[in-house]
C-alpha positions as CSV (number, residue, x, y, z in Angstrom):
1,M,-87.2,-23.6,-42.7
2,L,-83.8,-23.4,-44.2
3,R,-81.1,-25.4,-42.4
4,A,-77.4,-25.1,-42.6
5,P,-76.0,-27.4,-45.3
6,V,-74.8,-30.7,-44.1
7,V,-71.2,-31.3,-44.9
8,E,-70.0,-34.9,-45.2
9,T,-66.8,-35.6,-43.4
10,S,-64.4,-38.5,-43.5
11,S,-64.0,-40.8,-40.6
12,R,-60.7,-39.1,-39.8
13,D,-62.4,-35.6,-39.8
14,A,-65.1,-37.0,-37.6
15,A,-62.5,-38.3,-35.2
16,D,-60.9,-34.9,-35.1
17,E,-64.2,-33.4,-34.1
18,A,-64.8,-35.8,-31.3
19,P,-63.8,-34.6,-27.8
20,R,-60.5,-36.1,-26.7
21,P,-59.8,-37.3,-23.1
22,W,-57.5,-34.4,-22.3
23,S,-60.3,-32.0,-23.2
24,W,-62.5,-33.5,-20.6
25,L,-59.7,-33.3,-18.1
26,G,-59.4,-29.6,-19.0
27,V,-63.1,-29.1,-18.4
28,A,-62.8,-30.8,-15.0
29,I,-59.9,-28.5,-14.1
30,V,-61.7,-25.4,-15.2
31,A,-64.8,-26.5,-13.3
32,A,-62.8,-27.1,-10.2
33,C,-61.3,-23.6,-10.5
34,W,-64.8,-22.1,-11.0
35,A,-66.1,-23.9,-7.9
36,V,-63.2,-22.6,-5.8
37,L,-63.7,-19.1,-7.0
38,R,-67.5,-19.3,-6.3
39,L,-66.9,-20.2,-2.7
40,A,-63.9,-17.8,-2.3
41,M,-65.5,-14.7,-3.9
42,N,-68.9,-15.1,-2.3
43,R,-70.2,-15.6,1.3
44,E,-72.8,-17.4,3.3
45,Y,-76.1,-15.8,3.9
46,A,-76.3,-15.6,7.7
47,Q,-80.0,-16.3,7.8
48,A,-79.6,-19.3,5.5
49,S,-76.2,-20.7,6.5
50,F,-74.8,-23.8,4.9
51,T,-75.5,-25.8,8.1
52,A,-79.1,-24.5,8.2
53,L,-79.6,-25.5,4.6
54,V,-78.3,-29.0,5.1
55,E,-80.4,-29.4,8.3
56,L,-83.5,-28.2,6.4
57,R,-84.2,-25.4,8.9
58,A,-83.5,-22.3,6.8
59,P,-86.3,-19.8,6.3
60,L,-88.3,-19.6,3.1
61,P,-87.8,-19.4,0.2
62,F,-84.3,-20.9,0.9
63,G,-85.5,-23.6,3.1
64,H,-87.7,-25.2,0.3
65,R,-84.8,-25.4,-2.2
66,V,-83.9,-28.9,-0.9
67,L,-82.4,-30.9,-3.7
68,V,-78.7,-30.1,-3.2
69,P,-78.9,-30.0,0.6
70,L,-80.5,-33.5,0.6
71,L,-77.9,-34.9,-1.8
72,V,-75.0,-33.7,0.2
73,R,-76.4,-34.4,3.6
74,P,-75.2,-38.1,3.8
75,F,-71.7,-36.9,3.1
76,V,-71.9,-34.2,5.8
77,D,-73.3,-36.8,8.3
78,A,-70.3,-38.9,7.4
79,G,-67.9,-36.2,8.4
80,V,-67.3,-34.2,5.2
81,T,-67.4,-30.4,6.0
82,V,-70.5,-28.7,4.5
83,T,-68.3,-26.3,2.6
84,W,-66.4,-29.1,0.9
85,A,-69.7,-30.9,0.2
86,F,-71.2,-27.8,-1.5
87,G,-67.9,-27.2,-3.3
88,V,-67.9,-30.6,-4.8
89,S,-71.6,-30.2,-5.8
90,E,-70.7,-26.9,-7.5
91,W,-67.8,-28.6,-9.3
92,L,-70.1,-31.3,-10.6
93,A,-72.8,-28.7,-11.5
94,T,-70.3,-26.7,-13.5
95,I,-69.2,-29.8,-15.5
96,A,-72.9,-30.6,-16.1
97,L,-73.6,-27.1,-17.3
98,V,-70.7,-27.1,-19.8
99,V,-71.7,-30.6,-21.1
100,A,-75.4,-29.8,-21.3
101,L,-74.8,-26.5,-23.1
102,M,-72.3,-28.1,-25.4
103,R,-74.9,-30.6,-26.5
104,A,-77.6,-28.0,-26.8
105,L,-75.4,-25.7,-28.9
106,G,-74.5,-28.6,-31.1
107,R,-78.0,-28.7,-32.5
108,D,-77.4,-25.4,-34.3
109,L,-73.6,-25.1,-34.5
110,P,-70.6,-27.3,-35.5
111,S,-69.2,-29.3,-32.7
112,R,-66.1,-27.2,-32.1
113,A,-68.1,-24.0,-32.0
114,A,-70.5,-25.6,-29.6
115,A,-67.7,-26.7,-27.3
116,L,-66.1,-23.3,-27.4
117,G,-69.4,-21.5,-26.6
118,A,-70.1,-23.9,-23.7
119,V,-66.8,-23.2,-22.0
120,L,-67.0,-19.5,-22.6
121,V,-70.2,-19.3,-20.7
122,L,-68.1,-19.4,-17.5
123,P,-66.3,-16.1,-18.2
124,I,-69.7,-14.6,-19.0
125,L,-71.1,-15.9,-15.7
126,A,-68.2,-14.5,-13.8
127,L,-69.7,-11.0,-14.1
128,P,-72.9,-11.8,-12.2
129,M,-71.6,-14.6,-10.0
130,L,-68.0,-13.7,-9.0
131,L,-67.7,-9.9,-8.8
132,A,-68.0,-8.2,-5.4
133,H,-71.5,-6.9,-5.8
134,R,-73.5,-5.3,-3.1
135,W,-75.0,-8.7,-2.2
136,N,-72.6,-11.4,-3.3
137,V,-73.8,-14.7,-1.7
138,F,-73.1,-18.3,-2.6
139,Y,-76.2,-20.5,-2.8
140,P,-75.6,-24.2,-3.7
141,W,-78.6,-24.4,-6.1
142,D,-77.7,-21.6,-8.5
143,T,-75.6,-23.5,-11.0
144,W,-77.8,-26.6,-10.9
145,A,-80.8,-24.3,-11.7
146,M,-78.8,-23.2,-14.9
147,V,-78.3,-26.9,-15.8
148,A,-82.0,-27.6,-15.4
149,I,-83.0,-24.7,-17.7
150,V,-80.5,-25.8,-20.4
151,L,-81.7,-29.4,-20.2
152,V,-85.4,-28.6,-20.3
153,I,-85.0,-26.2,-23.3
154,D,-82.9,-28.7,-25.1
155,A,-85.4,-31.5,-24.4
156,I,-88.3,-29.3,-25.7
157,R,-86.4,-28.4,-28.9
158,R,-85.7,-32.1,-29.5
159,D,-89.4,-32.9,-29.0
160,R,-88.6,-35.0,-25.9
161,M,-91.5,-33.6,-23.9
162,A,-91.8,-36.5,-21.4
163,L,-88.1,-36.0,-20.5
164,A,-88.8,-32.3,-20.1
165,C,-91.6,-33.0,-17.6
166,V,-89.2,-35.2,-15.6
167,I,-86.6,-32.4,-15.6
168,V,-89.3,-30.0,-14.4
169,F,-90.2,-32.3,-11.6
170,V,-86.6,-32.8,-10.4
171,G,-85.8,-29.1,-10.9
172,G,-88.8,-28.2,-8.8
173,F,-87.0,-29.5,-5.7
174,N,-84.0,-27.2,-6.5
175,R,-85.3,-23.7,-7.4
176,E,-88.5,-22.0,-8.4
177,S,-87.1,-20.8,-11.8
178,I,-87.9,-24.1,-13.4
179,A,-91.5,-22.9,-13.3
180,L,-90.6,-21.0,-16.5
181,A,-90.6,-24.3,-18.4
182,P,-94.3,-24.4,-19.4
183,L,-94.0,-20.9,-20.9
184,L,-90.8,-21.9,-22.7
185,A,-92.5,-24.9,-24.1
186,I,-95.3,-22.8,-25.6
187,V,-92.9,-20.2,-27.0
188,L,-90.3,-22.7,-28.4
189,R,-93.0,-24.7,-30.2
190,L,-95.0,-21.9,-31.7
191,H,-93.9,-22.9,-35.2
192,S,-93.8,-26.7,-34.7
193,G,-96.4,-29.2,-33.7
194,T,-100.0,-28.4,-32.9
195,M,-100.8,-25.8,-30.3
196,R,-103.2,-28.2,-28.6
197,T,-100.5,-30.8,-28.0
198,T,-98.1,-28.1,-26.9
199,L,-100.6,-26.7,-24.3
200,A,-101.2,-30.2,-23.1
201,W,-97.5,-30.8,-22.4
202,A,-97.3,-27.3,-20.8
203,V,-100.1,-28.4,-18.4
204,W,-98.2,-31.6,-17.6
205,M,-95.2,-29.5,-16.8
206,V,-97.3,-27.3,-14.4
207,F,-98.5,-30.5,-12.7
208,A,-94.9,-31.8,-12.4
209,Y,-93.7,-28.5,-10.9
210,A,-96.7,-28.4,-8.5
211,A,-96.1,-32.0,-7.4
212,A,-92.5,-31.3,-6.6
213,R,-93.3,-28.1,-4.7
214,G,-96.2,-29.8,-2.9
215,L,-94.0,-32.6,-1.7
216,V,-91.4,-30.2,-0.4
217,A,-94.1,-28.2,1.4
218,M,-95.5,-31.3,3.0
219,T,-92.2,-32.7,4.3
220,V,-90.2,-29.5,5.2
221,P,-91.6,-27.1,7.8
222,A,-92.3,-23.6,6.4
223,R,-90.4,-20.8,8.2
224,G,-91.0,-17.2,7.2
225,E,-92.6,-15.7,4.1
226,P,-92.2,-17.6,0.8
227,L,-92.0,-14.4,-1.3
228,H,-90.1,-11.4,-0.1
229,V,-92.0,-8.6,-1.9
230,W,-91.4,-6.0,0.8
231,L,-88.1,-4.4,1.7
232,G,-88.8,-3.0,5.1
233,D,-92.0,-0.9,4.7
234,E,-91.4,-0.4,1.0
235,F,-92.6,-2.5,-2.0
236,R,-89.4,-4.2,-3.3
237,L,-90.3,-3.3,-6.9
238,A,-90.3,0.4,-6.0
239,A,-86.9,0.1,-4.3
240,N,-85.4,-1.7,-7.2
241,L,-86.8,0.8,-9.7
242,R,-85.4,3.7,-7.7
243,W,-82.0,2.0,-7.6
244,L,-82.1,1.6,-11.4
245,S,-83.2,5.2,-12.0
246,D,-79.6,6.2,-11.3
247,P,-77.8,6.0,-14.7
248,G,-74.6,4.7,-13.0
249,H,-76.6,1.9,-11.4
250,L,-78.3,1.1,-14.7
251,A,-75.0,0.8,-16.4
252,Q,-73.7,-1.4,-13.5
253,W,-76.8,-3.6,-13.9
254,L,-76.4,-4.0,-17.6
255,G,-72.7,-4.7,-17.2
256,S,-73.3,-7.3,-14.5
257,I,-75.2,-9.3,-17.0
258,A,-72.5,-8.9,-19.7
259,V,-74.5,-6.5,-21.8
260,L,-76.3,-9.6,-23.2
261,P,-79.5,-7.8,-24.1
262,L,-77.5,-5.8,-26.6
263,L,-75.8,-9.0,-28.0
264,W,-79.2,-10.7,-28.3
265,W,-80.7,-7.7,-30.2
266,S,-77.6,-7.5,-32.5
267,V,-77.7,-11.1,-33.7
268,R,-81.4,-11.9,-33.4
269,E,-81.7,-12.2,-37.2
270,H,-79.1,-15.0,-37.3
271,A,-80.0,-16.9,-34.1
272,P,-82.5,-19.8,-34.3
273,R,-86.0,-18.3,-34.4
274,D,-87.5,-20.5,-31.7
275,L,-84.7,-19.5,-29.3
276,V,-85.1,-15.8,-30.2
277,R,-88.8,-16.0,-29.3
278,T,-87.9,-16.8,-25.7
279,H,-87.2,-13.1,-25.3
280,T,-90.7,-12.7,-23.9
281,V,-90.2,-15.4,-21.3
282,V,-86.9,-13.8,-20.3
283,L,-88.6,-10.4,-20.0
284,V,-91.4,-11.8,-17.8
285,A,-88.8,-13.5,-15.6
286,I,-86.8,-10.3,-15.2
287,L,-89.9,-8.4,-14.3
288,G,-90.9,-11.1,-11.8
289,L,-87.4,-10.9,-10.2
290,F,-87.8,-7.1,-9.9
291,V,-90.7,-7.8,-7.6
292,V,-89.2,-10.6,-5.4
293,A,-85.4,-10.2,-5.6
294,N,-82.7,-7.5,-5.3
295,V,-82.0,-6.0,-8.7
296,Y,-78.4,-5.3,-7.5
297,E,-77.9,-9.0,-6.8
298,P,-77.2,-10.3,-10.4
299,R,-76.7,-13.9,-9.4
300,V,-80.5,-14.2,-9.5
301,Y,-80.4,-13.8,-13.3
302,G,-78.1,-16.8,-13.8
303,E,-80.5,-19.0,-15.8
304,L,-81.4,-16.0,-18.0
305,V,-77.8,-15.1,-18.6
306,V,-77.1,-18.7,-19.8
307,L,-80.1,-18.6,-22.1
308,A,-79.1,-15.1,-23.4
309,W,-75.5,-16.4,-24.0
310,W,-76.9,-19.4,-25.8
311,V,-78.9,-17.2,-28.2
312,G,-76.1,-14.6,-28.5
313,W,-73.3,-17.1,-29.2
314,T,-75.3,-19.1,-31.7
315,G,-76.3,-16.0,-33.6
316,A,-72.8,-14.4,-33.5
317,W,-71.1,-17.6,-34.8
318,R,-73.6,-18.1,-37.6
319,W,-73.3,-14.4,-38.6
320,A,-69.5,-14.5,-38.5
321,T,-69.2,-17.8,-40.5
322,G,-72.0,-17.2,-42.9
323,I,-74.0,-20.3,-41.9
324,A,-77.4,-20.4,-43.6
325,I,-80.2,-19.0,-41.4
326,E,-83.8,-20.0,-41.3
327,S,-86.4,-18.4,-43.4
328,H,-88.5,-15.7,-41.8
329,D,-91.7,-17.0,-43.5
330,R,-94.2,-17.5,-40.7
331,P,-97.9,-17.2,-40.1
332,P,-99.2,-13.6,-39.6
333,W,-100.0,-14.2,-35.9
334,I,-96.5,-15.5,-35.2
335,A,-95.1,-12.4,-37.0
336,A,-97.3,-10.2,-34.8
337,Y,-96.0,-12.1,-31.7
338,D,-92.4,-11.6,-32.8
339,R,-93.0,-7.9,-33.3
340,W,-95.3,-6.8,-30.5
341,A,-95.2,-9.3,-27.6
342,A,-92.2,-7.8,-25.8
343,I,-93.5,-4.2,-26.3
344,T,-96.9,-5.2,-24.9
345,I,-95.3,-6.9,-21.9
346,A,-93.1,-3.8,-21.3
347,L,-96.0,-1.4,-21.4
348,V,-98.1,-3.5,-19.0
349,A,-95.1,-3.7,-16.7
350,V,-94.6,0.1,-16.7
351,A,-98.2,0.6,-16.0
352,A,-98.1,-1.8,-13.1
353,A,-94.9,-0.3,-11.7
354,L,-96.4,3.2,-11.8
355,S,-99.5,2.0,-10.0
356,T,-97.5,0.3,-7.2
357,S,-94.6,2.7,-6.8
358,G,-96.2,4.4,-3.8
359,M,-97.3,1.3,-2.0
360,R,-96.4,1.0,1.7
361,R,-96.9,-1.9,4.0
362,G,-100.2,-1.4,5.7
């Protein structure tokens, strides 16, 4: 693989590249503004109110996303209002997201480009997370789920697989999306390491996720259905596809995720090849969300938006600055994966959607 040339810098240049104290203060202020906006521009979900979440009596699947509610509960018991507790949690999660993404971007970009891209993720996330969508709800686990995805991908890319398993275990208490980690591990390591070792680590991640979810299920009473695949008497997938069949709705959906699929496609030749290969995992995740979530509720794509921005920003910066890109030399089977995997998944998804479009609750 070709790597960007390493440029030696003087100690003064290195000091100029290091973050300064005022820059961290700026991040903290921006994160505070973001947390306030998240609470002001969104609302509680009546069936899973803030109080119900903290008291662990919300219905599924919300009631089994316990990490943040458990962490803030001691402060709520001490007299802090639940809104303030979740607001502080959102502030800390936003800082963590910027810092984690900055470190992750720094693997492929200069430090200043990484810092800029990490901060700019917030205006991108404003489209799905702040606009007055049809279903604009604040959930305290959303931003932490983004942090978990960034951390686990960065750990996998740095070959720190044991750490990735720990992140999966902790993330399993927060939101189900961390279950994508085993697939991400396989895809990210297609061209590095041995497949046997990669599959072994992926299995350990599955165990870590299952252990976390099992502990939650054993300690928190289950109320309601864990997967909301029905919308009244209609299969949710059919309702979502019908909504998307309107060209205006399709444009609204694409705009709500910052048209990132187009950016990904445009810069894919300049972005790191291992990250580009995660397009299949992103596609699988989107298709899964079409089945269990509201397509017009774009906050559900938060983790995928961050990953798409990661790929898009890295590729765009490297294209704009002429940074050397990796060679496209790869084994034939990986070349076939790069070319046909997404198309195959899409065709299977279309066939499945057509077969279930007329389903009604029995």
